[in-house]
N, CA, C and O of each residue as an XYZ file, in Angstrom:
648
protein
N      89.728    137.165    115.658
C      89.910    135.960    115.104
C      91.394    135.731    114.718
O      91.962    136.184    113.724
N      92.103    134.657    116.043
C      92.876    133.815    116.398
C      93.539    134.174    115.094
O      92.978    134.025    114.008
N      95.058    134.773    115.281
C      96.375    135.098    113.979
C      96.967    133.576    113.833
O      97.310    133.104    112.749
N      97.038    132.880    115.074
C      98.169    131.164    114.584
C      97.068    130.268    113.086
O      95.926    130.284    112.625
N      97.886    129.859    112.956
C      96.866    128.842    111.976
C      96.164    127.719    112.114
O      96.936    126.828    111.759
N      95.278    127.306    112.384
C      94.845    126.160    112.652
C      95.487    124.670    112.790
O      94.945    123.749    113.402
N      96.670    124.598    112.152
C      97.520    123.687    112.471
C      98.769    124.063    112.842
O      99.794    123.538    112.407
N      98.718    125.109    113.769
C      99.664    125.354    114.564
C      98.363    125.393    116.260
O      98.708    124.994    117.372
N      97.311    125.829    116.004
C      96.143    124.935    117.403
C      96.199    123.896    117.474
O      95.865    123.563    118.611
N      96.425    123.157    116.935
C      95.857    121.646    116.621
C      94.451    121.268    116.336
O      93.897    120.214    116.649
N      93.719    122.757    115.397
C      92.890    122.386    114.721
C      91.725    123.421    115.010
O      91.338    124.023    116.012
N      91.380    123.363    113.814
C      90.497    124.885    113.734
C      88.866    125.124    115.346
O      88.434    126.181    115.806
N      88.395    123.465    115.754
C      88.082    124.034    117.097
C      88.853    124.642    118.367
O      88.317    124.940    119.434
N      89.862    124.736    118.132
C      91.105    125.293    119.525
C      91.291    126.390    118.904
O      91.733    127.180    119.738
N      91.175    127.037    117.605
C      90.806    127.978    116.926
C      89.393    128.626    117.440
O      89.364    129.657    118.112
N      88.838    128.281    117.252
C      86.730    129.011    117.883
C      87.061    129.211    119.603
O      86.677    130.216    120.201
N      87.866    128.041    120.310
C      87.942    127.932    121.835
C      88.918    128.776    122.230
O      89.498    128.355    123.231
N      89.384    129.976    121.759
C      90.324    131.251    121.141
C      89.979    132.099    121.152
O      90.600    133.113    121.472
N      88.412    132.005    120.673
C      88.068    132.994    120.229
C      86.823    133.361    120.971
O      86.319    134.477    121.096
N      86.230    131.651    121.665
C      85.619    132.493    122.361
C      86.291    132.918    124.273
O      85.670    133.442    125.198
N      87.255    132.582    124.238
C      88.423    132.861    125.618
C      87.704    134.696    125.290
O      86.972    135.491    125.879
N      88.488    134.629    123.980
C      88.086    136.473    123.764
C      87.203    136.847    123.540
O      87.337    138.021    123.194
N      85.746    136.376    123.508
C      84.827    137.017    123.768
C      84.100    136.662    125.103
O      82.883    136.829    125.176
N      84.688    136.262    125.977
C      84.602    135.759    127.805
C      84.893    137.103    128.055
O      84.089    137.858    128.601
N      85.965    137.422    127.693
C      87.164    137.859    128.457
C      86.553    139.451    127.774
O      87.306    140.359    128.125
N      86.018    139.676    127.375
C      85.726    141.798    126.562
C      86.225    141.786    125.995
O      86.197    142.879    125.427
N      87.009    141.041    125.504
C      87.997    141.855    124.985
C      88.437    142.340    123.083
O      89.110    143.222    122.551
N      87.295    140.752    122.431
C      87.020    141.057    121.161
C      86.072    141.889    121.030
O      85.904    142.485    119.966
N      85.505    142.022    121.801
C      84.611    143.072    121.540
C      84.144    144.766    121.319
O      83.250    145.409    120.770
N      85.431    145.007    122.168
C      86.175    146.932    122.946
C      86.359    147.579    120.836
O      87.009    147.190    119.866
N      85.574    148.448    121.048
C      85.276    149.314    120.074
C      86.604    149.686    119.480
O      87.226    150.265    120.370
N      87.311    149.620    118.405
C      88.598    150.226    117.824
C      89.512    149.068    118.567
O      90.649    149.525    118.680
N      89.441    147.932    119.034
C      90.718    147.067    119.210
C      90.824    146.161    118.091
O      89.939    145.831    117.301
N      92.197    145.759    118.143
C      92.503    145.006    116.458
C      92.189    143.356    117.866
O      92.832    142.754    118.726
N      90.955    143.343    117.313
C      90.399    141.914    117.689
C      90.342    141.811    119.526
O      89.836    140.851    120.106
N      90.835    142.748    120.086
C      91.490    142.709    121.648
C      92.826    142.289    121.847
O      93.368    142.386    122.947
N      93.506    141.730    120.637
C      94.499    141.913    121.286
C      95.406    143.117    121.557
O      96.562    143.008    121.966
N      94.646    144.532    121.236
C      95.649    145.190    122.134
C      94.540    145.914    123.285
O      94.263    147.107    123.405
N      94.177    145.081    123.839
C      92.940    145.812    125.024
C      93.927    145.587    126.772
O      94.524    144.531    126.985
N      93.924    146.250    127.374
C      94.201    147.085    128.865
C      93.145    146.000    129.494
O      92.250    145.367    128.935
N      93.550    146.016    130.782
C      92.131    145.286    132.221
C      91.573    146.933    131.934
O      92.193    147.976    131.729
N      90.471    146.696    132.002
C      89.124    147.874    131.661
C      88.876    148.052    130.396
O      87.930    148.785    130.107
N      89.194    147.799    129.966
C      89.074    147.631    128.117
C      90.055    148.953    127.775
O      90.150    148.706    126.573
N      90.609    149.797    127.892
C      91.539    150.868    127.270
C      92.213    149.589    126.117
O      92.238    148.364    126.238
N      92.772    150.597    124.873
C      93.103    149.813    124.626
C      94.993    150.738    124.789
O      95.272    151.865    125.197
N      95.847    149.668    124.285
C      97.650    150.283    124.403
C      97.806    150.454    122.765
O      96.895    150.608    121.951
N      99.269    150.379    122.518
C      99.408    150.562    121.569
C     101.325    149.934    121.249
O     102.293    150.024    122.005
N     101.273    149.618    120.507
C     102.334    148.712    119.848
C     102.646    147.243    120.741
O     102.618    147.290    121.971
N     102.937    145.970    120.035
C     103.321    145.027    120.252
C     104.976    144.528    120.784
O     105.496    143.418    120.893
N     105.363    145.616    120.981
C     106.819    145.576    121.594
C     106.965    144.683    122.211
O     107.576    143.655    121.921
N     106.082    145.121    123.741
C     105.809    144.427    124.729
C     105.339    144.097    125.283
O     104.386    144.872    125.194
N     104.910    143.016    126.444
C     103.265    143.374    127.471
C     103.548    144.749    128.256
O     104.502    145.033    128.979
N     102.240    145.646    127.832
C     102.099    147.058    128.287
C     102.634    147.482    129.687
O     103.194    148.575    129.779
N     102.504    146.733    130.719
C     103.042    146.506    131.957
C     102.075    147.712    132.542
O     102.743    148.731    132.365
N     101.063    148.012    133.035
C      99.763    148.887    133.070
C      99.867    148.316    134.116
O     100.233    147.146    134.002
N      99.631    148.793    135.461
C      99.045    148.036    136.519
C      97.266    149.350    137.212
O      97.220    150.347    137.932
N      96.368    148.677    136.586
C      95.817    149.384    136.759
C      94.279    148.834    138.233
O      94.422    147.653    138.550
N      93.435    149.321    138.751
C      92.928    149.262    139.621
C      91.307    149.351    139.111
O      91.086    149.885    138.024
N      90.566    149.001    139.641
C      88.833    149.107    139.673
C      88.420    148.646    140.299
O      88.995    147.718    140.868
N      86.568    149.170    140.726
C      85.795    148.090    141.329
C      85.413    147.572    140.497
O      85.021    147.874    139.370
N      85.658    145.588    141.796
C      83.809    145.266    140.870
C      83.845    144.618    142.409
O      84.613    144.528    143.367
N      82.434    144.207    141.980
C      81.957    143.569    143.249
C      82.413    144.579    144.394
O      83.101    144.081    145.285
N      82.101    146.000    144.485
C      82.658    146.693    146.531
C      84.084    146.320    146.367
O      84.823    147.078    146.996
N      84.668    145.426    145.743
C      86.302    145.811    145.698
C      87.226    146.101    145.194
O      87.468    145.276    144.314
N      88.058    146.974    145.248
C      89.297    147.145    144.081
C      90.062    145.975    143.847
O      90.610    145.224    144.653
N      90.008    145.944    142.605
C      90.304    145.214    141.497
C      91.875    145.110    141.105
O      91.962    145.838    140.116
N      93.072    144.613    141.356
C      93.988    145.364    140.672
C      94.401    144.309    139.914
O      94.032    143.175    140.216
N      95.414    144.589    138.577
C      95.762    144.129    137.348
C      96.317    144.521    136.621
O      96.061    145.722    136.530
N      97.351    144.075    135.630
C      98.324    144.146    134.784
C      97.866    143.087    133.124
O      98.322    143.164    131.983
N      96.859    142.237    133.696
C      96.396    141.674    132.730
C      96.140    143.125    131.271
O      95.716    144.279    131.344
N      96.662    142.262    130.074
C      96.379    142.409    128.507
C      96.555    141.749    127.505
O      97.379    140.849    127.343
N      95.622    142.247    126.609
C      95.853    141.500    125.252
C      94.842    140.684    125.408
O      94.292    140.528    126.498
N      94.405    139.925    124.057
C      92.963    138.989    124.185
C      92.748    138.840    124.923
O      91.707    139.299    125.392
N      93.813    137.860    125.790
C      93.200    136.532    126.545
C      94.098    137.438    128.152
O      94.778    136.760    128.923
N      93.939    138.668    128.321
C      93.917    139.534    129.568
C      95.184    138.207    130.449
O      94.857    137.331    131.250
N      96.559    138.504    129.940
C      97.281    137.696    130.253
C      98.330    139.142    131.502
O      98.620    140.324    131.316
N      98.567    138.174    132.665
C      99.244    139.195    133.255
C     100.482    139.091    133.435
O     100.916    137.980    133.742
N     101.556    140.411    133.272
C     103.089    140.476    132.838
C     103.725    139.205    133.834
O     104.553    138.398    133.411
N     103.268    139.195    134.987
C     104.453    137.769    134.933
C     104.345    136.601    134.185
O     105.363    135.941    133.978
N     103.694    136.387    133.922
C     102.939    135.193    133.382
C     103.655    135.584    131.298
O     104.302    134.726    130.699
N     103.365    136.714    130.774
C     104.033    137.127    130.154
C     105.591    136.837    130.384
O     106.169    136.179    129.519
N     106.251    137.256    131.416
C     107.699    137.148    131.477
C     108.055    136.065    131.554
O     109.204    135.807    131.197
N     107.260    135.108    132.015
C     107.813    133.468    132.190
C     107.731    132.619    130.564
O     108.693    132.135    129.969
N     106.528    132.630    130.185
C     106.129    132.004    129.273
C     107.045    133.063    128.129
O     108.070    132.383    128.170
N     107.311    133.902    127.421
C     108.356    134.760    127.017
C     109.374    133.777    126.811
O     109.775    133.461    125.691
N     109.911    133.158    128.177
C     111.115    132.901    128.061
C     110.693    130.838    127.739
O     111.202    130.293    126.759
N     110.202    130.409    128.252
C     109.710    129.406    128.258
C     109.322    128.432    127.413
O     109.485    127.215    127.506
N     108.529    129.394    126.163
C     108.286    129.241    125.096
C     109.053    130.119    124.168
O     108.505    130.498    123.134
N     110.217    130.458    124.436
C     111.076    130.724    123.155
C     110.717    131.905    122.346
O     111.214    132.188    121.256
N     109.756    132.607    123.014
C     109.052    133.782    122.085
C     109.880    134.907    121.802
O     110.546    135.658    122.516
N     109.626    134.817    120.338
C     111.033    135.916    120.211
C     109.614    136.276    119.276
O     108.749    135.528    118.821
N     109.898    138.662    119.171
C     109.258    139.250    118.695
C     108.033    140.019    119.285
O     107.186    140.600    118.607
N     108.067    139.928    120.784
C     106.957    140.777    121.259
C     105.849    140.365    121.623
O     105.461    139.300    121.141
N     105.188    140.924    122.373
C     103.921    140.876    122.346
C     102.731    140.908    121.829
O     101.653    141.480    121.993
N     103.394    139.866    120.924
C     102.677    140.593    119.805
C     101.084    139.517    119.619
O     100.859    138.659    120.472
N      99.997    139.751    118.285
C      98.748    138.540    118.870
C      99.062    137.329    118.528
O      98.374    136.465    119.073
N     100.034    136.891    117.661
C     100.567    135.398    117.496
C     100.897    135.079    118.765
O     100.209    134.193    119.273
N     101.964    135.667    119.578
C     102.564    135.678    120.639
C     101.986    134.804    122.011
O     102.445    134.027    122.849
N     100.432    135.572    121.611
C      98.988    136.007    122.555
C      98.434    134.709    122.425
O      98.318    133.999    123.424
N      97.984    134.218    121.006
C      97.634    133.510    120.731
C      98.246    131.528    121.501
O      97.638    130.592    122.019
N      99.647    131.791    121.144
C     100.726    131.042    121.566
C     100.303    130.579    123.090
O     100.084    129.476    123.590
N     100.283    132.476    123.807
C     100.365    131.799    125.504
C      99.353    130.565    125.718
O      99.524    129.434    126.172
N      98.237    131.239    125.208
C      96.571    130.736    125.449
C      96.295    129.371    124.989
O      95.330    128.609    125.048
N      97.354    129.338    124.562
C      97.150    127.400    123.816
C      98.254    127.108    124.784
O      97.799    126.338    125.630
N      99.438    127.375    125.012
C     100.159    127.019    126.308
C      99.291    126.558    127.585
O      99.224    125.435    128.085
N      98.552    127.920    128.020
C      97.548    127.410    129.166
C      97.096    127.086    129.192
O      96.669    126.974    130.341
N      96.028    126.065    127.744
C      95.159    125.584    127.755
C      95.853    123.492    127.677
O      95.531    122.527    128.371
N      96.766    123.613    126.597
C      97.798    122.328    127.178
C      98.086    122.313    128.549
O      98.608    121.203    128.647
N      98.098    122.850    129.797
C      99.344    122.716    131.484
C      97.673    122.769    131.702
O      97.489    122.064    132.695
N      96.117    123.376    131.147
C      95.130    122.420    131.726
C      94.425    121.044    131.141
O      93.380    120.496    131.489
N      95.420    120.677    130.087
C      95.093    119.843    129.501
C      93.998    119.825    129.105
O      93.366    118.769    129.102
N      93.621    120.644    128.792
C      91.508    120.270    127.323
C      91.723    120.706    126.708
O      91.107    121.768    126.615
N      92.829    120.410    125.581
C      92.792    120.274    124.410
C      92.392    119.407    123.887
O      91.931    119.679    122.779
N      92.308    117.700    124.381
C      90.968    116.664    123.670
C      89.437    117.368    123.708
O      88.680    117.656    122.781
N      89.291    117.529    125.215
C      88.579    118.192    125.569
C      86.988    119.054    123.809
O      85.951    118.923    123.157
N      88.316    119.878    124.171
C      87.951    120.693    123.140
C      87.729    120.564    120.976
O      87.127    121.063    120.025
N      88.779    119.476    121.367
C      88.937    118.548    119.981
C      87.950    117.702    119.572
O      87.874    117.567    118.350
N      87.075    117.018    120.317
C      86.033    116.336    121.289
C      84.310    117.048    121.076
O      83.229    116.486    120.897
N      84.753    118.759    121.216
C      83.431    119.020    121.331
C      83.166    119.313    122.785
O      82.429    120.297    122.848
N      83.375    118.996    123.600
C      83.553    118.700    125.458
C      83.683    120.159    125.782
O      84.622    120.436    126.529
N      82.777    121.341    125.285
C      83.643    122.850    125.781
C      83.170    123.135    127.251
O      83.617    124.112    127.852
N      81.905    121.940    128.057
C      81.888    122.722    129.085
C      82.602    122.132    129.998
O      82.469    122.436    131.183
N      83.509    121.153    129.563
C      84.450    120.154    130.584
C      85.870    120.982    130.201
O      86.656    121.210    131.121
N      86.104    121.309    129.198
C      87.097    122.517    128.946
C      87.184    123.895    129.577
O      88.183    124.500    129.966
N      85.619    124.329    129.590
C      85.860    125.878    130.268
C      85.246    125.366    131.828
O      84.426    125.873    132.593
N      85.705    124.667    131.860
C      85.775    124.099    133.119
C      87.169    123.865    133.870
O      87.419    124.050    135.061
N      88.095    123.360    132.743
C      89.070    122.656    132.989
C      89.747    123.781    133.139
O      90.699    123.712    133.916
N      89.453    125.243    132.402
C      90.493    126.366    132.505
C      89.584    127.518    133.111
O      89.753    128.607    132.561
N      88.818    127.492    133.956
C      88.476    128.601    134.987
C      88.959    128.875    136.053
O      88.478    129.510    136.991
N      90.244    128.244    135.893
C      91.252    129.288    137.428
C      92.128    129.745    136.548
O      93.252    129.976    136.993
N      91.892    129.980    135.196
C      92.968    130.891    134.492
C      92.586    132.182    133.476
O      93.299    133.019    132.923
N      90.834    131.905    133.492
C      90.095    133.081    132.827
C      89.335    133.478    133.949
O      88.671    132.577    134.461
N      89.252    134.787    134.546
C      88.078    135.065    135.194
C      87.035    135.218    134.482
O      86.151    135.692    135.197
N      86.710    135.070    133.510
C      85.588    135.178    133.017
C      84.645    133.887    132.855
O      83.414    133.893    132.821
N      85.486    132.801    132.765
C      84.537    131.521    133.124
C      83.901    131.312    134.084
O      84.324    131.716    135.168
N      82.633    130.586    133.993
C      82.535    130.250    135.698
C      83.187    129.443    136.045
O      84.003    128.807    135.377
N      82.799    129.286    137.715
C      83.572    128.087    138.527
C      85.232    128.502    139.053
O      85.942    127.848    139.817
N      85.563    129.846    138.341
C      86.665    130.297    139.553
C      86.568    130.885    140.763
O      85.447    130.790    141.261
N      87.677    131.674    141.633
C      87.075    131.644    142.844
C      88.185    133.235    142.554
O      89.146    133.658    143.197
N      87.659    133.636    141.611
C      88.556    135.371    141.243
C      87.108    136.393    141.656
O      87.346    137.593    141.513
N      85.842    136.105    142.081
C      84.916    137.282    142.688
C      84.688    138.290    141.271
O      84.260    139.431    141.440
N      85.019    137.762    139.806
C      85.200    139.040    138.509
C      83.959    138.905    138.120
O      83.701    139.932    137.492
N      82.467    137.787    138.147
C      81.249    138.533    137.142
C      81.420    137.470    135.831
O      81.194    137.602    134.628
N      82.073    136.038    136.891
C      81.955    134.983    135.168
C      80.880    135.067    134.374
O      79.775    135.161    134.909
N      80.960    135.054    133.408
C      79.637    134.640    132.172
C      79.473    133.376    132.699
O      80.243    132.556    133.199
N      77.739    133.428    132.364
C      76.859    131.744    132.535
C      77.328    130.807    131.664
O      77.397    131.048    130.459
N      77.706    129.609    132.209
C      77.935    128.590    131.034
C      76.857    128.435    130.026
O      77.422    127.471    129.511
N      76.155    128.520    129.554
C      74.863    128.144    129.014
C      75.316    129.421    127.866
O      75.518    129.200    126.672
N      75.451    131.160    128.706
C      76.074    131.716    127.457
C      77.012    131.491    126.897
O      76.972    131.817    125.710
N      78.112    130.946    127.317
C      79.136    130.496    126.901
C      79.315    129.971    125.791
O      79.882    130.361    124.770
N      78.239    128.088    126.347
C      78.085    127.703    124.623
C      77.111    128.042    123.735
O      77.249    127.868    122.524
N      76.230    128.465    124.184
C      74.974    128.982    122.600
C      76.473    129.979    122.401
O      77.230    129.098    121.994
N      77.066    130.873    122.432
C      78.262    131.395    122.005
C      78.776    130.406    120.716
O      78.579    130.322    119.503
N      79.354    129.899    121.489
C      80.519    128.655    120.912
C      80.119    127.211    119.756
O      80.850    126.479    119.089
N      78.667    127.272    119.934
C      77.831    127.684    118.679
C      77.429    128.333    117.317
O      77.278    128.098    116.118
N      77.357    129.264    118.238
C      77.546    130.556    117.167
C      78.632    130.729    116.098
O      78.538    131.232    114.979
N      79.493    130.286    116.608
C      80.931    130.586    116.054
C      81.094    129.477    115.283
O      82.168    129.478    114.683
N      80.423    128.564    115.098
C      80.426    127.322    114.099
C      80.849    126.029    115.169
O      81.248    125.162    114.391
N      80.957    125.473    116.582
C      81.730    125.204    117.941
C      80.544    123.318    117.266
O      79.546    123.571    116.591
N      80.737    122.340    117.450
C      79.819    121.491    117.614
C      79.519    120.774    119.219
O      80.503    120.620    119.942
N      78.641    120.503    119.547
C      78.524    119.536    120.527
C      78.686    118.082    120.214
O      78.152    117.544    119.244
N      79.310    117.584    120.924
C      78.928    115.754    121.541
C      77.606    115.687    121.290
O      76.979    114.660    121.550
């Protein structure tokens, strides 16, 4: 479950969408993780939230080597952590709350908040697909989930559809 409050997120449906991202990225399902907040690209865990772990890891995906610094519940790249930490004036390190705040800002930037609040999850996923490689419709080539699976999980989380 996301760590920021529903009022800070803009409603419980937005918190649900953050949980959907974590499910899609596969972080919240890693055994022994802190609900995904301490997961490195590839599934290993990191300890401490003082800063982004800044680990560049390479794994084979679909016959090619993919290198990434992605970390945390929403698999945030190191360079984006550095930029958002400054622009959002975040204090306290790569904490779960700060990870939530950055994911929320990324959703805002994709203009998907109104879609989420209205239950238009297919549209929200499409708008955010260039951020999260696990969402269908992106060009990352990293085996995104099928839309019907994500919508089904949205409903399991208690989300509604129009």
